[in-house]
C-alpha positions in Angstrom: -43.9 -83.6 -2.7 -43.9 -82.7 -6.6 -40.4 -83.4 -7.8 -38.9 -80.2 -9.4 -35.3 -81.3 -10.3 -36.8 -83.6 -12.8 -39.7 -81.4 -14.5 -38.2 -78.0 -14.6 -34.2 -78.4 -15.6 -35.3 -80.8 -18.3 -38.2 -78.4 -19.5 -36.5 -75.3 -20.1 -33.6 -75.0 -23.4 -32.4 -71.7 -24.6 -34.4 -69.1 -25.8 -37.8 -70.7 -24.3 -40.1 -69.0 -21.9 -38.8 -68.3 -18.3 -42.0 -66.7 -16.9 -45.5 -68.2 -16.5 -48.3 -67.5 -14.5 -50.9 -70.4 -14.6 -54.1 -71.7 -12.9 -53.7 -75.2 -11.8 -56.2 -78.1 -11.5 -56.6 -79.6 -8.5 -55.9 -82.9 -9.9 -51.9 -81.8 -10.5 -49.2 -79.9 -9.0 -48.8 -78.6 -5.4 -51.1 -76.0 -5.6 -54.7 -75.7 -5.0 -57.4 -75.2 -7.2 -57.5 -71.7 -8.6 -54.3 -70.9 -6.8 -51.6 -69.2 -9.2 -47.8 -70.1 -9.8 -45.3 -67.9 -11.0 -41.9 -69.2 -12.5 -38.9 -67.3 -13.3 -36.0 -68.7 -15.4 -32.4 -67.1 -15.4 -29.1 -68.5 -17.3 -25.9 -67.6 -17.2 -23.9 -68.6 -20.2 -19.8 -68.3 -20.3 -18.5 -70.3 -22.9 -15.0 -68.8 -22.4 -15.0 -70.4 -19.0 -17.3 -73.8 -19.9 -20.1 -72.2 -17.6 -23.8 -72.7 -18.3 -25.7 -72.3 -15.5 -29.6 -71.8 -14.7 -31.2 -70.8 -11.8 -35.0 -71.0 -11.5 -37.3 -69.0 -9.1 -41.1 -70.4 -8.3 -43.5 -69.0 -6.0 -46.6 -71.2 -5.2 -49.2 -71.8 -2.5 -49.1 -74.9 -0.6 -52.2 -77.2 -0.1 -51.9 -75.4 3.6 -52.7 -72.2 2.5 -48.7 -70.6 3.2 -46.9 -69.9 0.4 -43.5 -71.3 -0.8 -40.5 -69.9 -2.7 -38.6 -73.0 -4.6 -35.2 -72.7 -6.1 -34.0 -74.6 -8.4 -30.0 -74.1 -9.7 -27.2 -76.2 -12.0 -25.6 -76.6 -14.7 -28.2 -76.8 -17.8 -29.0 -79.6 -19.2 -28.7 -81.3 -15.9 -30.4 -81.8 -12.8 -30.8 -79.2 -10.3 -30.5 -78.7 -6.7 -34.0 -77.5 -5.3 -34.3 -75.7 -1.8 -37.7 -74.2 -0.6 -38.7 -71.3 1.4 -42.0 -71.0 3.5 -43.6 -67.7 3.5 -47.2 -66.5 5.3 -48.2 -64.4 2.5 -47.7 -64.2 -1.0 -46.2 -60.7 -1.2 -43.4 -62.1 1.2 -42.6 -64.9 -1.0 -42.5 -62.5 -4.5 -40.4 -59.8 -2.1 -37.6 -63.0 -1.7 -37.7 -64.2 -5.0 -37.0 -60.6 -6.3 -34.2 -60.1 -4.1 -32.3 -63.2 -5.2 -33.2 -62.4 -8.5 -31.5 -59.2 -8.4 -28.2 -61.1 -6.7 -28.1 -63.5 -9.8 -28.4 -60.2 -12.3 -25.8 -58.6 -10.8 -23.6 -62.1 -10.8 -24.2 -62.2 -15.0 -27.8 -64.2 -14.8 -30.1 -62.7 -17.3 -34.1 -63.7 -17.6 -34.9 -65.7 -20.8 -37.6 -65.3 -22.4 -39.7 -62.3 -24.3 -38.3 -58.7 -23.6 -36.4 -59.7 -20.5 -40.0 -59.9 -18.5 -41.2 -63.0 -19.5 -44.3 -64.4 -21.2 -47.5 -65.8 -20.7 -47.6 -69.3 -21.4 
């Protein structure tokens, strides 16, 4: 299995892209050839309380054709906790991710990237 804790948390810094939808080749990642992967990156910074948190939501297709929502969260600059949830369809995984995103935004997390919607890499 692909280890997201080392690749995602160290890859994002303040002000960088938080949303990517890209095509993966057959040789890398956990998605089959031609599949797409969607990642949303959220941050919550409260300097007065020394809070610097991130939350990453990734929807990707598994090698067996089902869909997974991968969540990673933790302190910015440190490895995060990773959890996966599996779904039968991409729309169900995206809907679950959108629900979590709304909950996090209510708690003060903000999407990092271009115009609050993200940018394509």
